[in-house]
gemmi code that builds the backbone of each chain (N, CA, C; Angstrom):
import gemmi

chains = {
    "A": [
        ("MET", (2.368, -16.350, -11.244), (2.676, -16.604, -10.134), (1.519, -15.964, -9.245)),
        ("GLY", (1.545, -17.600, -7.887), (0.592, -18.390, -7.322), (-0.101, -18.788, -7.362)),
        ("THR", (-0.843, -19.250, -6.621), (-1.870, -20.480, -6.583), (-3.114, -20.063, -7.741)),
        ("PHE", (-3.380, -18.923, -7.525), (-4.713, -18.878, -7.802), (-4.784, -17.795, -9.597)),
        ("HIS", (-3.633, -17.878, -9.767), (-3.481, -16.659, -10.982), (-2.805, -17.344, -11.763)),
        ("GLN", (-2.399, -18.569, -12.094), (-1.107, -19.503, -13.179), (-2.212, -19.136, -14.674)),
        ("GLY", (-1.129, -18.860, -15.268), (-1.772, -18.694, -16.510), (-1.612, -16.868, -16.997)),
        ("LYS", (-1.259, -16.660, -16.443), (-0.984, -14.962, -16.062), (0.495, -14.975, -16.716)),
        ("HIS", (0.508, -13.543, -17.278), (1.527, -12.826, -17.320), (2.614, -12.707, -15.989)),
        ("ASP", (4.284, -12.811, -16.438), (4.391, -12.421, -14.384), (4.641, -11.652, -14.098)),
        ("LEU", (4.033, -10.463, -14.402), (3.887, -9.200, -14.063), (2.856, -9.092, -13.349)),
        ("HIS", (1.273, -10.080, -13.743), (-0.009, -10.511, -12.706), (0.433, -9.442, -11.645)),
        ("GLY", (-1.117, -8.641, -10.823), (-0.951, -8.425, -9.718), (0.422, -6.921, -9.000)),
        ("ILE", (1.239, -6.966, -10.485), (2.413, -5.870, -10.044), (1.618, -4.435, -10.450)),
        ("THR", (1.718, -3.047, -10.160), (2.151, -1.926, -9.965), (2.839, -1.691, -11.222)),
        ("VAL", (2.614, -1.318, -12.476), (3.392, -0.519, -13.202), (3.251, 0.675, -14.014)),
        ("VAL", (4.309, 1.271, -14.285), (3.838, 2.262, -15.627), (4.151, 1.690, -16.646)),
        ("VAL", (3.069, 1.914, -17.576), (2.908, 1.619, -18.958), (3.265, 3.040, -19.709)),
        ("GLU", (4.762, 3.658, -20.374), (5.104, 4.725, -21.512), (3.973, 3.821, -23.205)),
        ("THR", (3.841, 5.302, -23.065), (3.519, 5.221, -24.804), (4.156, 5.880, -25.618)),
        ("ASP", (3.694, 5.896, -26.862), (4.158, 6.712, -28.540), (3.696, 8.009, -27.965)),
        ("GLY", (2.794, 7.998, -27.029), (2.562, 9.313, -27.498), (2.622, 10.039, -25.539)),
        ("PRO", (1.653, 11.630, -25.609), (1.569, 11.817, -24.822), (1.224, 11.296, -23.099)),
        ("ASP", (0.615, 9.548, -22.774), (-0.105, 9.453, -22.399), (0.660, 8.482, -21.310)),
        ("LEU", (0.748, 8.809, -20.108), (0.803, 7.497, -19.834), (0.339, 6.723, -18.194)),
        ("PHE", (0.473, 5.508, -18.342), (-0.961, 4.780, -17.310), (-0.346, 4.207, -16.355)),
        ("VAL", (-0.136, 3.836, -15.155), (0.087, 4.059, -14.157), (-0.893, 2.397, -13.607)),
        ("GLY", (-0.798, 1.437, -13.537), (-1.968, 0.379, -13.185), (-1.489, -1.073, -12.487)),
        ("ARG", (-2.472, -1.352, -11.982), (-2.271, -3.355, -11.363), (-2.157, -3.976, -12.556)),
        ("VAL", (-1.058, -4.681, -12.861), (-1.384, -5.920, -14.347), (-2.195, -7.086, -13.674)),
        ("ASP", (-2.838, -7.099, -14.801), (-4.229, -8.578, -14.698), (-3.412, -9.405, -15.900)),
        ("ASP", (-3.080, -8.846, -17.440), (-2.694, -9.801, -17.788), (-2.147, -8.324, -18.979)),
        ("ILE", (-0.554, -9.133, -19.682), (-0.253, -8.216, -20.546), (-0.682, -9.554, -21.990)),
        ("ASP", (-1.297, -9.736, -23.085), (-1.344, -10.441, -24.406), (-1.213, -9.578, -25.717)),
        ("ASP", (-1.314, -10.281, -26.860), (-1.880, -9.799, -27.726), (-2.296, -8.707, -28.059)),
        ("ARG", (-2.942, -8.577, -27.694), (-4.115, -6.875, -27.304), (-3.471, -5.518, -26.429)),
        ("GLY", (-2.332, -6.256, -25.808), (-1.440, -5.334, -25.045), (-1.395, -5.565, -23.717)),
        ("VAL", (-1.777, -4.360, -23.334), (-1.309, -4.580, -21.026), (-3.255, -4.448, -20.564)),
        ("ILE", (-3.493, -4.749, -19.721), (-4.341, -5.024, -19.616), (-4.205, -4.654, -17.437)),
        ("LEU", (-4.763, -3.367, -17.713), (-4.512, -2.678, -16.052), (-5.839, -2.814, -15.210)),
        ("LEU", (-5.710, -2.819, -14.487), (-6.889, -2.448, -13.356), (-6.488, -1.607, -12.495)),
        ("ASP", (-7.369, -0.770, -11.730), (-6.944, -0.168, -10.490), (-6.302, 1.709, -11.199)),
        ("ALA", (-5.991, 1.597, -12.903), (-5.357, 2.389, -13.204), (-5.566, 4.049, -13.168)),
        ("ASP", (-4.556, 4.225, -13.646), (-4.166, 6.134, -13.875), (-3.649, 6.014, -14.796)),
        ("LEU", (-4.410, 7.413, -16.073), (-3.510, 8.122, -16.938), (-3.035, 9.555, -16.921)),
        ("HIS", (-1.965, 9.972, -16.800), (-1.310, 10.791, -17.201), (-1.015, 11.323, -18.445)),
        ("ARG", (-1.583, 12.716, -18.859), (-1.041, 13.346, -19.823), (-0.093, 13.976, -19.200)),
        ("GLU", (0.807, 14.668, -20.201), (1.972, 15.258, -20.064), (1.213, 17.144, -19.601)),
        ("GLY", (2.102, 17.621, -19.162), (1.449, 18.883, -18.401), (-0.181, 19.080, -17.595)),
        ("GLU", (-0.715, 17.475, -17.573), (-1.962, 17.808, -16.871), (-2.313, 17.493, -15.572)),
        ("ALA", (-2.857, 18.718, -14.709), (-2.765, 19.324, -13.850), (-1.790, 20.321, -13.672)),
        ("GLU", (-1.306, 20.620, -14.270), (0.524, 21.416, -13.893), (1.608, 20.368, -13.497)),
        ("ARG", (1.122, 19.335, -13.862), (2.153, 18.440, -13.589), (2.938, 18.595, -14.696)),
        ("SER", (4.271, 17.718, -14.066), (4.822, 17.368, -15.779), (5.004, 15.192, -15.391)),
        ("ARG", (5.584, 15.103, -16.644), (5.490, 13.373, -16.154), (6.118, 13.527, -15.300)),
        ("GLU", (7.787, 14.168, -14.776), (8.780, 13.194, -13.906), (7.472, 13.721, -12.582)),
        ("GLU", (6.927, 14.567, -12.004), (6.590, 15.300, -10.738), (5.215, 14.350, -10.688)),
        ("TYR", (4.915, 13.663, -11.457), (3.871, 13.007, -11.515), (3.865, 11.486, -11.362)),
        ("LEU", (5.145, 10.742, -11.879), (5.529, 9.871, -11.595), (6.472, 9.348, -10.202)),
        ("ASP", (7.060, 11.136, -9.856), (7.410, 10.908, -8.250), (6.185, 10.987, -7.711)),
        ("ARG", (5.472, 11.335, -7.460), (4.282, 11.615, -6.365), (3.812, 9.919, -6.187)),
        ("ALA", (3.455, 9.499, -7.988), (3.098, 8.383, -7.837), (4.196, 6.708, -7.310)),
        ("ALA", (5.518, 7.336, -7.118), (6.038, 6.167, -6.639), (6.210, 6.280, -5.122)),
        ("ARG", (6.137, 7.389, -4.555), (5.810, 7.843, -3.497), (4.155, 7.047, -2.445)),
        ("PHE", (3.374, 7.403, -2.985), (2.314, 6.881, -2.745), (1.116, 6.452, -3.245)),
        ("GLY", (1.725, 6.006, -5.256), (0.774, 5.296, -5.663), (-0.634, 6.099, -6.551)),
        ("VAL", (-1.352, 6.190, -7.070), (-1.712, 6.231, -7.908), (-3.399, 6.550, -7.695)),
        ("PHE", (-4.528, 7.434, -7.820), (-5.637, 7.307, -7.479), (-6.225, 6.722, -8.850)),
        ("ALA", (-7.646, 5.457, -8.869), (-7.778, 5.031, -9.704), (-8.729, 5.494, -10.231)),
        ("ARG", (-8.859, 6.313, -11.517), (-9.612, 6.477, -12.483), (-9.920, 5.904, -13.625)),
        ("HIS", (-9.493, 4.340, -13.335), (-10.172, 3.951, -14.306), (-10.457, 2.164, -13.669)),
        ("ARG", (-11.220, 1.648, -13.742), (-11.576, 0.185, -12.922), (-10.632, -0.538, -13.962)),
        ("ARG", (-10.647, -0.872, -14.943), (-9.994, -1.813, -15.988), (-9.788, -0.664, -17.630)),
        ("LEU", (-8.632, -0.649, -17.661), (-8.180, -0.677, -19.412), (-7.306, -0.935, -20.009)),
        ("VAL", (-7.197, -1.307, -21.059), (-6.614, -2.088, -21.589), (-5.371, -0.954, -22.607)),
        ("VAL", (-4.316, -1.182, -22.737), (-2.663, 0.027, -23.314), (-3.162, -1.033, -24.732)),
        ("PRO", (-3.374, -0.824, -25.384), (-2.940, -0.797, -26.976), (-1.671, -1.570, -27.433)),
        ("VAL", (-1.633, -2.422, -27.452), (0.376, -3.442, -27.255), (0.634, -2.344, -28.741)),
        ("ASP", (0.690, -1.894, -29.422), (0.918, -1.397, -30.799), (0.965, 0.028, -30.289)),
        ("ARG", (0.609, 0.939, -28.913), (1.196, 1.649, -28.495), (2.796, 2.137, -27.182)),
        ("VAL", (2.606, 0.600, -26.947), (3.540, 0.701, -25.814), (5.188, 0.608, -26.232)),
        ("THR", (5.495, 1.693, -25.798), (6.666, 1.425, -25.914), (7.672, 1.345, -24.507)),
        ("GLY", (7.117, 0.672, -23.500), (8.234, 0.244, -22.480), (6.829, 0.614, -21.040)),
        ("ILE", (7.450, -0.537, -20.238), (6.800, -1.393, -19.281), (8.072, -0.999, -17.583)),
        ("ARG", (7.867, -0.485, -16.603), (8.477, -0.643, -15.255), (7.760, -0.875, -14.186)),
        ("ARG", (8.236, -1.408, -13.529), (7.665, -1.638, -12.083), (7.920, -0.314, -11.636)),
        ("LEU", (6.721, -0.216, -10.718), (6.416, 1.689, -9.952), (7.217, 1.104, -8.971)),
        ("GLY", (7.309, 0.288, -7.912), (8.113, 0.006, -7.002), (9.801, 0.442, -7.058)),
        ("GLU", (9.690, -0.181, -8.469), (11.422, -0.025, -8.602), (11.577, 1.873, -8.925)),
        ("LEU", (10.829, 2.579, -9.068), (11.141, 4.074, -9.799), (11.642, 4.752, -7.848)),
    ],
    "B": [
        ("MET", (-18.333, -6.961, -0.231), (-19.054, -7.603, 0.657), (-17.839, -8.370, 1.588)),
        ("PRO", (-17.919, -7.927, 3.087), (-16.694, -8.451, 4.075), (-16.899, -10.236, 3.997)),
        ("TYR", (-15.721, -11.133, 3.926), (-15.227, -12.351, 4.144), (-16.023, -12.341, 5.343)),
        ("SER", (-15.884, -14.146, 5.728), (-16.779, -14.590, 6.955), (-15.422, -13.741, 8.153)),
        ("PRO", (-15.809, -13.892, 9.029), (-14.743, -13.655, 10.300), (-14.298, -14.759, 10.683)),
        ("LEU", (-14.863, -16.292, 10.664), (-13.670, -17.155, 10.603), (-12.753, -17.098, 9.345)),
        ("ILE", (-12.770, -16.628, 8.190), (-11.048, -16.278, 7.830), (-10.177, -15.214, 8.070)),
        ("VAL", (-10.950, -14.524, 7.852), (-10.350, -13.223, 8.776), (-9.840, -12.867, 9.993)),
        ("ASN", (-10.181, -13.328, 11.139), (-9.831, -13.562, 12.495), (-8.725, -13.327, 12.613)),
        ("PRO", (-7.677, -14.579, 12.220), (-6.506, -15.019, 11.722), (-5.737, -14.313, 10.952)),
        ("MET", (-5.598, -13.092, 10.174), (-5.565, -12.242, 9.654), (-5.451, -10.701, 10.387)),
        ("ARG", (-6.354, -10.399, 11.137), (-6.138, -9.936, 12.464), (-5.481, -9.740, 13.547)),
        ("GLN", (-5.685, -11.781, 13.744), (-5.129, -11.485, 15.021), (-3.491, -12.180, 15.103)),
        ("GLU", (-2.953, -12.024, 13.286), (-1.591, -12.014, 13.284), (-0.974, -10.849, 13.337)),
        ("LEU", (-1.876, -9.932, 13.872), (-1.339, -7.929, 13.883), (-1.374, -8.375, 15.658)),
        ("THR", (-2.957, -8.405, 16.175), (-3.262, -7.773, 17.395), (-2.191, -8.816, 18.748)),
        ("SER", (-1.694, -10.022, 17.682), (-0.767, -11.103, 19.041), (0.203, -10.485, 19.108)),
        ("VAL", (1.231, -9.644, 18.227), (1.844, -8.494, 18.610), (2.100, -7.471, 18.967)),
        ("GLY", (0.670, -7.350, 19.472), (0.312, -5.483, 20.520), (-0.020, -4.604, 19.140)),
        ("VAL", (-0.086, -4.947, 17.637), (-0.842, -3.168, 17.347), (-2.377, -3.809, 17.954)),
        ("GLN", (-2.810, -2.443, 17.691), (-4.423, -2.120, 18.426), (-5.282, -2.169, 17.270)),
        ("GLU", (-6.359, -3.109, 16.789), (-6.857, -2.523, 15.787), (-8.297, -1.934, 15.924)),
        ("LEU", (-8.575, -1.482, 14.801), (-9.468, -0.011, 15.147), (-10.515, -0.554, 14.482)),
        ("THR", (-11.399, -0.567, 14.425), (-13.390, -1.732, 14.082), (-13.324, -0.099, 13.367)),
        ("THR", (-13.608, 0.959, 14.150), (-14.872, 2.091, 14.112), (-14.548, 3.045, 13.993)),
        ("PRO", (-15.329, 4.043, 13.630), (-14.974, 5.519, 13.073), (-14.303, 6.285, 15.027)),
        ("GLU", (-14.591, 5.891, 15.856), (-14.676, 6.664, 16.866), (-13.078, 5.517, 17.162)),
        ("ASP", (-12.575, 4.595, 16.868), (-11.718, 4.104, 17.375), (-10.391, 4.794, 16.749)),
        ("VAL", (-10.625, 4.899, 15.458), (-9.581, 5.772, 14.798), (-9.624, 7.148, 14.945)),
        ("ASP", (-11.173, 7.735, 15.386), (-10.426, 9.095, 15.681), (-9.529, 9.072, 17.196)),
        ("ALA", (-9.743, 8.256, 18.135), (-9.188, 8.746, 19.028), (-7.597, 8.217, 18.866)),
        ("PHE", (-7.194, 7.208, 17.896), (-5.886, 6.782, 18.041), (-4.865, 7.957, 17.119)),
        ("MET", (-6.021, 8.385, 15.890), (-5.563, 9.794, 15.193), (-5.372, 10.731, 15.525)),
        ("ASN", (-6.379, 11.336, 17.311), (-6.321, 12.837, 18.120), (-4.950, 12.587, 18.367)),
        ("ASP", (-4.582, 11.696, 19.012), (-3.091, 11.719, 19.835), (-2.075, 11.725, 18.880)),
        ("LYS", (-1.269, 12.924, 18.631), (-0.855, 13.244, 18.206), (0.911, 13.331, 19.107)),
        ("ASP", (1.042, 12.773, 19.664), (2.449, 13.006, 20.557), (3.356, 11.815, 20.082)),
        ("GLY", (4.400, 12.119, 19.830), (5.199, 11.302, 19.612), (5.286, 10.226, 18.011)),
        ("THR", (5.461, 9.214, 17.749), (5.399, 8.499, 16.440), (4.315, 7.429, 16.383)),
        ("ALA", (3.606, 7.063, 15.190), (2.750, 5.665, 15.528), (2.104, 5.405, 13.691)),
        ("MET", (2.327, 4.450, 14.072), (1.923, 3.621, 12.615), (0.937, 3.100, 12.476)),
        ("LEU", (0.284, 3.287, 11.202), (-1.233, 2.756, 11.307), (-1.111, 2.138, 9.896)),
        ("VAL", (-1.441, 0.722, 9.974), (-1.682, -0.183, 8.688), (-2.646, -0.902, 8.241)),
        ("VAL", (-2.716, -0.633, 6.737), (-4.152, -0.620, 6.318), (-4.121, -2.318, 5.540)),
        ("ASN", (-5.026, -3.436, 7.022), (-4.951, -4.801, 6.785), (-5.207, -4.645, 5.328)),
        ("SER", (-5.273, -6.398, 5.102), (-6.321, -6.618, 3.560), (-6.256, -8.357, 3.216)),
        ("VAL", (-7.400, -8.798, 2.938), (-7.054, -10.301, 2.367), (-6.093, -10.738, 1.796)),
        ("CYS", (-5.573, -10.012, 1.084), (-5.016, -10.640, 0.145), (-3.494, -11.145, 0.550)),
        ("GLY", (-2.724, -11.696, -1.053), (-1.984, -12.531, -0.953), (-0.715, -11.309, -0.292)),
        ("CYS", (-0.597, -10.275, -1.133), (-0.224, -9.681, -0.075), (0.678, -9.132, 1.042)),
        ("ALA", (-0.678, -9.090, 1.549), (-0.387, -8.706, 2.671), (-0.112, -9.799, 4.224)),
        ("ALA", (-0.617, -10.873, 3.342), (-0.417, -11.918, 4.219), (1.195, -13.010, 3.555)),
        ("GLY", (1.540, -12.791, 2.892), (3.134, -12.583, 2.432), (4.423, -11.807, 2.690)),
        ("MET", (3.875, -10.979, 2.694), (4.826, -9.957, 2.713), (3.976, -8.808, 4.232)),
        ("ALA", (3.387, -7.811, 4.121), (2.822, -7.190, 4.581), (3.057, -7.193, 6.204)),
        ("ARG", (2.069, -7.848, 6.562), (1.701, -9.160, 7.844), (3.117, -9.424, 8.493)),
        ("PRO", (3.520, -10.269, 7.399), (5.246, -11.013, 8.554), (6.386, -9.918, 8.696)),
        ("GLY", (6.550, -9.287, 7.468), (7.106, -8.029, 7.577), (7.132, -7.143, 9.083)),
        ("ILE", (5.594, -6.555, 9.037), (5.196, -6.196, 10.262), (5.658, -5.996, 12.004)),
        ("ARG", (5.451, -7.852, 11.603), (5.588, -8.045, 12.500), (7.522, -8.604, 13.654)),
        ("THR", (7.555, -8.686, 12.193), (9.248, -8.636, 11.919), (9.919, -7.616, 12.698)),
        ("ALA", (9.464, -6.315, 12.383), (9.994, -4.934, 12.129), (9.817, -4.171, 13.837)),
        ("LEU", (8.337, -5.263, 14.127), (8.229, -4.578, 15.926), (9.359, -5.268, 16.547)),
        ("GLU", (10.101, -5.902, 16.287), (10.774, -7.124, 17.098), (12.069, -6.203, 17.361)),
        ("HIS", (11.763, -4.520, 16.817), (13.425, -4.421, 16.284), (13.517, -3.257, 17.815)),
        ("GLU", (14.404, -3.079, 18.254), (14.733, -2.249, 19.571), (14.352, -0.741, 19.531)),
        ("ARG", (14.352, -0.015, 18.071), (12.661, 1.123, 18.081), (11.882, 0.970, 17.165)),
        ("ARG", (10.626, 1.422, 17.572), (9.039, 1.278, 17.353), (8.591, 2.322, 17.733)),
        ("PRO", (7.593, 2.704, 16.958), (6.581, 3.620, 16.943), (5.834, 3.333, 18.202)),
        ("ASP", (5.677, 4.823, 18.735), (4.877, 4.883, 20.250), (3.544, 3.696, 20.274)),
        ("ARG", (2.553, 3.975, 18.947), (2.151, 3.201, 18.733), (1.484, 3.108, 17.738)),
        ("VAL", (0.556, 1.717, 17.253), (0.631, 0.818, 16.455), (-0.967, -0.103, 16.369)),
        ("ALA", (-1.410, 0.576, 15.088), (-2.547, 0.060, 15.437), (-2.812, -0.086, 13.275)),
        ("SER", (-3.954, -1.041, 13.685), (-4.304, -1.222, 11.957), (-5.785, -1.324, 12.051)),
        ("VAL", (-6.333, -0.776, 10.709), (-7.817, -1.302, 10.006), (-7.318, -2.061, 9.100)),
        ("PHE", (-9.083, -2.784, 8.777), (-9.158, -3.824, 7.844), (-9.583, -3.256, 6.785)),
        ("ALA", (-9.468, -3.030, 5.213), (-9.795, -2.737, 4.406), (-10.630, -3.546, 3.857)),
        ("GLY", (-11.886, -3.712, 3.491), (-12.769, -4.400, 3.075), (-13.964, -4.994, 3.794)),
        ("GLN", (-12.945, -5.115, 5.134), (-13.477, -5.877, 6.629), (-14.328, -5.043, 7.113)),
        ("ASP", (-13.660, -3.864, 7.861), (-14.305, -3.135, 8.583), (-14.348, -1.515, 7.582)),
        ("LEU", (-15.106, -1.483, 7.084), (-15.398, -0.586, 5.848), (-15.593, 1.084, 6.561)),
        ("GLU", (-15.879, 1.177, 7.562), (-16.645, 2.185, 7.943), (-15.100, 3.418, 8.662)),
        ("ALA", (-14.763, 2.359, 8.995), (-13.327, 2.156, 9.989), (-12.291, 2.971, 9.328)),
        ("THR", (-12.157, 2.149, 7.916), (-11.000, 2.021, 7.145), (-10.931, 3.368, 5.843)),
        ("ALA", (-12.605, 3.360, 5.314), (-12.805, 4.949, 5.369), (-12.320, 6.320, 5.950)),
        ("HIS", (-12.355, 6.388, 7.582), (-12.674, 6.799, 8.260), (-11.094, 7.353, 8.617)),
        ("ALA", (-10.005, 6.332, 8.495), (-8.984, 6.381, 8.752), (-8.118, 7.135, 7.480)),
        ("ARG", (-8.642, 6.833, 6.256), (-8.051, 7.196, 5.196), (-8.343, 8.760, 4.698)),
        ("GLY", (-9.618, 9.245, 5.324), (-9.861, 10.528, 5.772), (-8.610, 11.190, 6.348)),
        ("TYR", (-7.467, 10.422, 7.183), (-6.873, 11.655, 7.789), (-5.497, 11.670, 7.224)),
        ("PHE", (-5.364, 11.385, 5.568), (-4.474, 11.315, 4.770), (-4.862, 11.283, 3.445)),
        ("ASP", (-6.792, 11.818, 2.711), (-7.026, 11.842, 2.382), (-6.660, 12.222, 0.299)),
        ("ASP", (-5.111, 12.735, 0.949), (-4.099, 13.071, -0.947), (-3.600, 12.122, -1.136)),
        ("VAL", (-3.592, 10.590, -0.218), (-2.786, 9.880, -0.335), (-3.660, 8.262, -0.580)),
        ("PRO", (-3.382, 7.855, -2.520), (-4.289, 7.258, -3.153), (-4.262, 6.008, -1.934)),
        ("PRO", (-5.412, 5.230, -1.679), (-6.264, 4.290, -0.695), (-5.217, 2.852, -1.626)),
        ("SER", (-4.948, 2.355, -1.183), (-4.714, 1.350, -1.694), (-4.204, 0.359, -0.098)),
        ("SER", (-4.618, -1.009, -0.460), (-4.638, -2.384, 0.700), (-3.324, -3.686, -0.139)),
        ("PRO", (-2.221, -3.208, 0.769), (-2.022, -3.549, 2.066), (-0.883, -2.243, 1.809)),
        ("SER", (-1.153, -0.958, 2.651), (-0.070, -0.217, 3.242), (0.199, 0.221, 4.652)),
        ("ILE", (1.256, 0.794, 5.145), (1.423, 1.455, 5.409), (1.822, 2.484, 6.124)),
        ("ALA", (1.179, 3.840, 6.867), (1.140, 5.661, 7.156), (2.109, 5.279, 8.350)),
        ("PHE", (2.907, 5.956, 8.123), (4.116, 6.477, 9.548), (3.893, 8.051, 9.928)),
        ("PHE", (3.657, 7.680, 11.146), (2.787, 9.580, 11.734), (3.824, 9.878, 12.597)),
        ("LYS", (4.798, 10.809, 12.279), (5.372, 11.636, 13.525), (4.961, 12.823, 14.560)),
        ("ASP", (4.494, 13.465, 15.764), (3.792, 14.653, 16.022), (2.596, 14.546, 15.331)),
        ("GLY", (1.783, 13.517, 14.693), (0.576, 13.887, 14.154), (0.689, 14.510, 12.651)),
        ("GLU", (2.188, 14.049, 12.119), (2.129, 14.041, 10.294), (2.629, 13.437, 9.669)),
        ("LEU", (2.267, 12.462, 8.759), (2.456, 11.561, 7.522), (4.120, 12.451, 6.948)),
        ("VAL", (4.997, 11.068, 7.807), (6.328, 11.533, 7.519), (7.038, 10.330, 6.516)),
        ("TRP", (6.446, 8.985, 6.281), (6.361, 8.046, 5.824), (5.437, 7.580, 5.482)),
        ("PHE", (5.097, 7.093, 4.049), (4.340, 5.945, 3.554), (4.792, 4.981, 2.737)),
        ("MET", (3.991, 3.226, 3.329), (4.741, 1.837, 2.437), (3.388, 2.211, 1.488)),
        ("PRO", (3.091, 2.726, 0.312), (1.819, 2.011, -0.568), (1.873, 0.186, -0.721)),
        ("ARG", (0.559, 0.032, -1.268), (0.992, -1.297, -1.831), (1.712, -1.700, -2.744)),
        ("HIS", (2.495, -1.131, -3.886), (3.243, -0.762, -5.296), (4.957, -1.146, -4.812)),
        ("ARG", (5.079, -0.795, -3.533), (6.066, -1.015, -2.598), (6.274, -2.554, -1.795)),
        ("ILE", (5.078, -3.094, -2.005), (4.975, -4.432, -1.075), (5.006, -5.425, -1.839)),
        ("GLU", (4.304, -5.335, -2.964), (3.794, -6.433, -4.019), (5.655, -6.592, -4.592)),
        ("GLY", (5.537, -7.831, -4.561), (6.519, -8.438, -5.047), (7.961, -8.851, -4.871)),
        ("ARG", (7.802, -7.710, -3.499), (8.851, -8.270, -2.305), (8.630, -9.095, -1.529)),
        ("THR", (9.745, -8.741, -0.703), (9.348, -10.008, 0.031), (9.316, -9.536, 1.891)),
        ("ALA", (8.619, -10.164, 2.486), (8.382, -9.557, 4.181), (10.116, -8.910, 4.568)),
        ("ASP", (10.838, -9.833, 4.552), (12.056, -9.292, 5.000), (12.012, -8.021, 4.053)),
        ("ASP", (12.003, -7.736, 2.881), (12.287, -6.666, 2.422), (11.592, -4.960, 3.289)),
        ("VAL", (10.099, -5.807, 3.397), (8.918, -4.673, 3.874), (9.324, -4.686, 5.544)),
        ("ALA", (10.256, -5.435, 6.176), (11.204, -5.593, 7.616), (11.957, -4.601, 7.505)),
        ("ALA", (13.099, -4.211, 6.636), (14.126, -3.522, 6.642), (13.556, -2.251, 6.263)),
        ("ASP", (12.731, -1.851, 5.057), (12.496, -0.450, 5.213), (11.874, -0.358, 6.632)),
        ("LEU", (11.134, -1.009, 7.163), (10.154, -0.285, 8.168), (11.278, -0.022, 9.338)),
        ("ARG", (12.198, -0.985, 9.282), (12.995, -0.477, 10.902), (13.840, 0.412, 10.192)),
        ("ALA", (14.279, 1.105, 8.836), (14.771, 2.659, 8.859), (14.232, 3.134, 8.961)),
        ("VAL", (12.953, 3.531, 8.856), (12.078, 3.860, 9.130), (11.984, 4.432, 10.843)),
        ("PHE", (12.121, 3.557, 11.549), (12.302, 3.267, 13.413), (13.361, 4.255, 13.428)),
        ("ASP", (14.664, 3.561, 12.687), (15.829, 4.017, 13.316), (15.579, 5.405, 12.971)),
        ("GLU", (15.494, 6.375, 12.414), (15.060, 7.284, 11.667), (14.128, 8.346, 12.602)),
        ("HIS", (13.212, 7.703, 12.907), (12.087, 8.536, 14.183), (11.428, 8.245, 15.379)),
        ("CYS", (11.971, 7.035, 16.061), (11.844, 6.467, 17.005), (12.570, 5.761, 17.759)),
        ("ALA", (12.782, 5.908, 19.630), (13.060, 5.856, 20.627), (13.649, 4.455, 20.669)),
        ("THR", (14.418, 4.231, 21.084), (15.016, 2.677, 21.430), (13.862, 2.410, 22.481)),
        ("VAL", (13.930, 1.322, 22.284), (12.039, 0.327, 23.282), (13.231, 0.459, 24.302)),
        ("ALA", (12.749, 0.144, 25.671), (13.436, -0.214, 26.752), (13.422, -1.325, 27.431)),
        ("ALA", (14.140, -2.247, 27.504), (14.132, -3.763, 27.646), (13.076, -3.996, 29.083)),
        ("SER", (12.243, -4.765, 28.704), (11.212, -4.891, 30.395), (11.541, -6.405, 31.196)),
    ],
}
model = gemmi.Model(1)
for chain_id, residues in chains.items():
    chain = gemmi.Chain(chain_id)
    for i, (resn, *xyz) in enumerate(residues, 1):
        res = gemmi.Residue()
        res.name, res.seqid = resn, gemmi.SeqId(i, " ")
        for name, pos in zip(("N", "CA", "C"), xyz):
            atom = gemmi.Atom()
            atom.name, atom.element = name, gemmi.Element(name[0])
            atom.pos, atom.b_iso = gemmi.Position(*pos), 0.0
            res.add_atom(atom)
        chain.add_residue(res)
    model.add_chain(chain)
structure = gemmi.Structure()
structure.add_model(model)
structure.setup_entities()
């Protein structure tokens, strides 16, 4: 995508929701996706029930306003990822 | 670190040339935000491709619509740091992102377009969303 980001995954620069096989849900901007996993920038992590919000409540607010970037960069290991969706499509 | 004005000025002018007021100081922001009558749109401008390819062109197109906000202004994230931070303080429960667009009616935030609703879309998509907000909240601008 773009002039300066060749070689990156098609979702590079796109804010996504990464679902996992556990209670954690990640929201962040994709830097790349490779055999290590999903590399997210300016990301947030939500655990079911955290801050007394359900996953649905968290995603509803995230879809409307975005998320506070509590993590500058993180990698969601490939073996934990069960799904990736564009936040803008929620 | 802010970019050179030589690079950024065209990005500013792309909005100011269509009547968007640029807020470059906290005082500018206060003056704009403290006028709570009617409708107001605040654009958080940015140097990124999403702003260049989608947000700014979409905003320019939307502002041609027969219904428009009473007032439109912008702050420039990454460039006018204090003004941008000060503006975000008016809706600090909203995560900062850029580009982004905040729409106020009678001083209340009634609609927000975060970055993730700009990235991966087109300028026409952005314009369409803005026109829908304008149709819902704004009065028809009298022909001049």
